[in-house]
C-alpha positions, 0 to 999 in steps of 0.5 A: 804783294796785293796781301803784305798792301792790304795788310799794310795799310790795315795795320796804319789805320788801326795804328791810329784808331783812335785820332777821327783824322783817318777814312779807311776802306774799301774802294772800287774803280772804273777805267776807260783805257788806251795806249798811246804811240809815242812814235811815227810807225808806218801801218802803227796805229792808236787803238780806241779806248778801253774798260778796265776795273780795280779794287782793293783799299785806301786809307786817307791820315788828314793833317788838319796844321796844313789843312792837307791829306796824304791818300795811298791805296793798294789797288788790283787792276786790269786793263785794255789797249788797242792799236791796228798793226796794217789790217790786224786789231790786237787787244791787249790786256795788263794785270798789275797791281796799283799804288797811287799816293795821293797829296789833296787838299779842300776847295769846299765840298770839292778834295782836289788832289795829285801825286804819284802812282806806281804800276808793279805789272803781273800779267801782260797778254796780246789778242791777233784774231784769237789767237793769244800770246804771254807778253809780259818780257816786252813790257817793265816791270814796275813804271811810275805814273802819275794822277791829278783830279777830283773828288767828293764824300757823300754822306759820312761814309763814301769818298768818290773820285775822278782822274786822270793819270798819264805816264812819265815813261815808256811802259816797253820793255823792247820790240819783242813779241809784237816786232817793233820798237815804239816809245808806249804809254798808257793813260785812263780814266779813273772812275773811283768809288770808297766806302769808308769803314771809319 
């Protein structure tokens, strides 16, 4: 799926290549993720933030008439989260394809942006005291969140962004192997660096 998304971006970029109103290039990010438990469950507590990473590509299409731009991204994402179940520390890891679609505009040197973020889960595992278990069936294959934040372009080819991402719905399917039913939502800070090829 990642190859298809990147190929789509490349074809779009080529199609608009003669137009100076687009930016396209690779993108890498560092994420700080926390799993939020919306239900009160005895002995279940939220853990600390975990760091993860993303890499892929972005395409920014500027619409000068209205002074806005649309910026879709396709990113392979590896993130983690933790929570405590009684005396056990449970580490969660997620592999997914993230497709945020930002709409933004400039105020001075800064870009302000917000939009939906679509997540396509490819792998989910728990690590409980060194025992790793596949728990992908306990989580939804596709979820929708949102992102909002600021950005700045430097040296003509660097695009820096700091965004907050939240979940619009529960990411968990059911109790499954976790042994409890709880509304789980992922929120994270995203620091991204993009390299504009053209």
